[in-house]
Backbone as JSON, one array per atom type, in Angstrom:
{
  "sequence": "XXXXXXXXXXXXXXXXXXXXXXXXXXXXXXXXXXXXXXXXXXXXXXXXXXXXXXXXXXXXXXXXXXXXXXXXXXXXXXXXXXXXXXXXXXXXXXXXXXXXXXXXXXXXXXXXXXX",
  "N": [[89.45, 67.21, 116.89], [89.29, 69.97, 114.27], [86.56, 71.9, 113.94], [83.95, 71.97, 110.77], [83.66, 74.57, 110.08], [85.71, 76.18, 108.82], [87.12, 75.01, 107.17], [85.9, 75.12, 104.58], [83.04, 74.47, 102.6], [81.02, 71.48, 103.06], [80.28, 68.19, 101.33], [77.55, 67.91, 101.87], [76.81, 70.5, 102.29], [77.32, 71.35, 99.97], [75.62, 70.13, 98.26], [73.09, 70.93, 99.31], [72.97, 73.42, 98.56], [73.17, 73.27, 95.84], [70.64, 71.82, 95.7], [68.99, 73.78, 96.59], [69.36, 76.37, 94.81], [68.12, 74.76, 92.36], [65.66, 74.47, 93.03], [64.85, 77.06, 93.4], [65.19, 77.76, 90.63], [63.33, 76.33, 89.62], [60.99, 77.61, 90.87], [61.26, 80.31, 89.69], [60.91, 79.98, 86.58], [58.01, 78.71, 86.6], [57.12, 80.84, 87.95], [56.83, 82.93, 86.39], [55.72, 82.01, 83.73], [53.29, 81.85, 84.59], [53.1, 84.14, 85.32], [53.03, 85.79, 82.79], [51.19, 84.54, 81.95], [48.89, 85.71, 83.01], [49.43, 88.29, 82.37], [48.54, 88.24, 79.5], [45.73, 87.31, 79.96], [44.69, 89.75, 80.87], [45.3, 91.55, 78.74], [43.08, 90.72, 77.05], [41.19, 90.86, 78.38], [41.14, 93.67, 78.71], [40.79, 94.25, 76.14], [38.46, 93.28, 75.49], [36.73, 94.61, 77.48], [37.6, 97.78, 75.75], [36.23, 97.11, 73.29], [33.35, 96.57, 74.79], [32.56, 99.46, 75.91], [32.57, 100.65, 73.68], [30.21, 99.63, 72.21], [26.95, 99.53, 72.55], [23.91, 99.29, 75.42], [21.9, 98.45, 74.27], [22.32, 97.8, 71.55], [23.14, 95.46, 71.5], [21.98, 92.84, 71.15], [21.99, 92.44, 68.14], [24.88, 92.01, 68.11], [27.38, 89.85, 67.44], [28.26, 86.54, 68.49], [30.43, 86.07, 69.94], [30.58, 88.57, 71.17], [28.52, 88.48, 72.72], [28.52, 86.79, 74.46], [30.27, 87.93, 76.48], [28.81, 89.31, 77.82], [26.63, 89.09, 80.67], [24.59, 86.52, 81.9], [22.46, 86.94, 83.43], [21.79, 89.69, 83.45], [23.06, 91.23, 85.23], [26.13, 93.98, 85.42], [27.77, 94.31, 83.4], [30.49, 95.97, 82.35], [31.5, 96.38, 84.73], [31.86, 94.38, 85.69], [33.98, 93.3, 83.98], [35.83, 95.1, 84.8], [36.21, 94.71, 87.39], [37.47, 92.31, 87.62], [39.73, 92.64, 85.93], [41.05, 94.51, 87.46], [41.87, 92.58, 89.57], [43.3, 90.87, 88.24], [45.26, 92.38, 87.46], [46.06, 92.89, 89.98], [47.12, 90.74, 90.86], [48.99, 90.13, 89.02], [50.56, 92.29, 89.61], [51.71, 91.0, 92.22], [53.11, 88.7, 91.51], [55.4, 89.76, 89.84], [56.59, 90.97, 92.08], [57.44, 88.47, 93.48], [58.73, 87.25, 91.46], [60.94, 89.36, 90.96], [61.95, 89.13, 93.74], [63.16, 86.42, 93.58], [64.89, 87.0, 92.02], [66.6, 88.75, 93.1], [67.55, 86.79, 95.28], [68.56, 85.15, 93.58], [71.12, 86.7, 92.87], [72.02, 87.4, 95.13], [73.0, 84.53, 96.41], [74.66, 83.71, 94.27], [76.5, 85.8, 94.59], [77.36, 84.81, 97.07], [78.55, 82.4, 96.64], [80.47, 82.89, 94.95]],
  "CA": [[89.7, 67.65, 115.55], [88.45, 71.13, 114.14], [84.93, 72.35, 113.45], [84.15, 72.09, 109.26], [83.62, 75.99, 109.47], [86.98, 76.51, 108.6], [87.66, 73.92, 105.65], [85.17, 75.32, 103.29], [81.57, 74.0, 102.54], [81.24, 70.07, 103.16], [79.46, 67.76, 100.51], [76.25, 67.98, 101.94], [76.71, 72.02, 102.29], [77.27, 71.85, 98.53], [74.36, 69.76, 97.89], [71.89, 71.53, 99.67], [72.82, 74.28, 98.03], [72.85, 72.84, 94.07], [69.11, 71.73, 95.64], [68.1, 75.41, 96.87], [69.32, 76.54, 93.12], [67.24, 74.18, 91.59], [64.31, 74.47, 93.3], [64.67, 78.71, 92.99], [65.07, 78.11, 89.18], [62.26, 75.76, 88.9], [59.86, 78.31, 91.24], [61.14, 81.17, 88.54], [60.4, 79.43, 85.74], [57.2, 78.73, 87.1], [56.03, 82.48, 88.11], [57.29, 83.81, 84.76], [54.79, 81.37, 83.07], [52.43, 82.39, 85.55], [52.7, 85.77, 85.26], [52.49, 85.64, 81.12], [49.41, 83.76, 80.93], [48.01, 86.61, 83.37], [49.16, 89.62, 81.19], [47.41, 87.88, 78.38], [44.65, 87.49, 80.24], [44.6, 91.19, 81.05], [45.22, 92.37, 77.58], [42.27, 89.8, 76.87], [39.98, 91.53, 79.16], [41.2, 94.91, 78.57], [40.1, 94.49, 74.61], [37.26, 92.91, 75.51], [36.24, 96.06, 77.94], [37.53, 98.46, 75.34], [34.65, 96.69, 72.61], [32.11, 96.68, 75.45], [32.23, 100.51, 75.93], [32.14, 101.2, 71.9], [29.01, 99.05, 71.87], [25.56, 100.52, 73.32], [23.35, 97.64, 75.49], [20.59, 98.4, 72.86], [22.45, 97.04, 70.13], [23.89, 93.48, 72.2], [21.08, 91.71, 70.6], [22.45, 92.18, 66.88], [26.33, 91.7, 68.56], [28.53, 88.88, 67.43], [27.93, 85.81, 69.56], [31.3, 86.32, 70.87], [30.19, 89.88, 71.9], [27.71, 88.52, 73.61], [29.41, 86.09, 75.58], [30.58, 89.18, 77.58], [27.57, 90.07, 78.98], [26.02, 88.21, 81.56], [22.94, 86.34, 81.19], [21.29, 87.62, 84.43], [21.53, 90.97, 82.76], [24.51, 92.08, 85.67], [26.45, 95.1, 84.78], [29.17, 93.73, 82.38], [31.74, 96.57, 82.26], [31.87, 96.68, 86.15], [32.57, 92.86, 86.3], [35.07, 93.12, 83.87], [36.99, 96.04, 85.22], [36.89, 94.56, 88.68], [38.27, 90.97, 86.87], [41.08, 93.3, 85.43], [41.68, 95.03, 88.41], [42.07, 91.31, 90.13], [44.53, 90.26, 87.4], [46.65, 93.22, 87.75], [46.98, 92.64, 91.55], [47.82, 89.01, 90.54], [50.33, 90.14, 88.19], [51.79, 92.59, 90.88], [52.12, 89.88, 93.17], [54.06, 87.78, 90.93], [56.08, 90.37, 89.51], [57.44, 90.93, 93.02], [57.87, 87.19, 93.36], [59.88, 87.03, 90.42], [62.0, 90.21, 91.73], [62.64, 88.58, 95.06], [63.8, 85.35, 93.58], [66.11, 87.38, 91.04], [67.43, 89.07, 94.27], [67.86, 86.04, 96.11], [69.75, 84.49, 92.71], [72.28, 87.77, 92.99], [72.6, 87.09, 96.88], [73.42, 83.22, 96.03], [75.94, 83.94, 93.17], [77.79, 86.24, 95.16], [77.78, 83.97, 97.97], [79.14, 81.52, 96.26], [82.13, 83.12, 94.48]],
  "C": [[88.79, 69.15, 115.1], [86.9, 71.25, 113.92], [85.65, 72.32, 111.98], [84.34, 73.33, 108.88], [84.89, 76.63, 108.96], [87.76, 75.83, 107.4], [86.71, 73.99, 104.95], [84.02, 74.1, 103.47], [81.89, 72.63, 102.22], [80.24, 69.76, 101.83], [77.99, 68.21, 100.69], [76.25, 69.31, 101.99], [76.14, 72.27, 100.55], [75.81, 71.52, 98.02], [73.51, 70.41, 98.04], [71.87, 72.65, 98.7], [72.65, 74.61, 96.63], [70.97, 72.23, 94.46], [68.59, 72.77, 95.76], [68.17, 75.72, 95.44], [67.99, 75.76, 92.47], [65.93, 74.47, 91.76], [63.8, 76.06, 92.88], [64.47, 78.58, 91.36], [63.61, 77.5, 88.74], [60.69, 77.06, 89.14], [59.81, 79.78, 89.66], [60.45, 80.65, 87.44], [58.63, 79.52, 85.96], [56.23, 79.89, 86.88], [56.29, 83.16, 86.89], [56.29, 83.67, 83.67], [53.57, 81.59, 83.72], [51.92, 83.63, 85.0], [52.79, 86.44, 83.73], [51.76, 85.4, 80.78], [48.64, 85.05, 81.73], [48.03, 88.03, 83.08], [48.53, 89.37, 80.09], [46.04, 87.57, 78.95], [43.85, 88.65, 80.21], [44.37, 91.67, 80.13], [43.77, 91.85, 77.0], [41.2, 90.73, 76.95], [39.98, 92.99, 78.89], [40.56, 95.27, 77.08], [38.6, 94.13, 75.11], [36.02, 94.24, 76.29], [36.04, 97.57, 76.71], [36.15, 98.22, 74.26], [33.55, 97.28, 73.75], [31.94, 98.24, 75.64], [31.87, 101.02, 74.32], [30.54, 101.0, 71.98], [27.82, 99.09, 73.05], [24.96, 98.88, 73.79], [22.19, 97.59, 74.52], [21.19, 97.64, 71.52], [23.41, 95.56, 70.69], [23.14, 92.77, 71.23], [21.67, 91.45, 69.21], [24.17, 91.75, 67.02], [26.22, 89.84, 67.64], [28.15, 87.67, 68.49], [29.08, 85.67, 70.61], [31.35, 87.58, 71.9], [29.48, 89.49, 73.05], [27.88, 87.89, 74.89], [29.95, 86.98, 76.83], [29.58, 89.4, 78.51], [27.12, 88.93, 79.51], [24.66, 88.03, 81.65], [22.04, 86.67, 82.33], [21.35, 89.34, 84.71], [22.45, 91.98, 84.4], [25.0, 93.51, 84.54], [27.8, 94.6, 84.6], [30.73, 94.55, 82.67], [31.98, 96.56, 83.69], [32.69, 95.25, 86.43], [34.12, 92.63, 85.57], [36.22, 93.76, 84.34], [37.12, 95.63, 86.47], [37.63, 93.16, 88.59], [39.51, 91.44, 86.46], [41.64, 93.88, 86.36], [42.29, 93.8, 89.5], [43.3, 90.64, 89.52], [45.7, 90.93, 87.79], [47.2, 93.22, 89.26], [47.7, 91.39, 91.44], [49.16, 89.42, 90.1], [51.26, 90.91, 89.0], [52.18, 92.09, 91.59], [53.3, 88.79, 92.72], [55.34, 87.92, 90.24], [57.21, 90.72, 90.98], [58.09, 89.91, 93.37], [58.99, 87.15, 92.62], [61.01, 87.85, 91.13], [62.88, 89.73, 92.8], [63.46, 87.24, 94.47], [65.25, 85.92, 92.66], [67.1, 87.79, 92.07], [68.43, 87.62, 94.98], [68.86, 85.14, 95.12], [71.23, 85.51, 92.84], [72.71, 87.36, 93.99], [73.49, 86.01, 96.71], [74.52, 83.14, 95.16], [77.1, 84.83, 93.75], [78.12, 85.82, 96.39], [78.71, 83.06, 97.88], [80.72, 81.5, 95.0], [82.97, 83.43, 95.19]]
}
């Protein structure tokens, strides 16, 4: 009997292909949610950093409780902290974007192969 290569995909091949597509779609959806969450966190940090740059340290004592929450209780340099966190979030965001783009590329390739 001939090999199944010339006869087209088997039921197992089709099942595996469908499973891979389902996993890929779930991964893409999860990464997009994560990406959106990181963008939101980054925007909030950027907003806080902008407010912090406007506010002088001597006026912090009179600032609202929300603004006081931005400053570290240990007296650390909060502006530097916020910049570091913002940079980390930007890096994570870039990594997630790369993953999402990779998934889109895989999707395009699998779609072209299945047609």
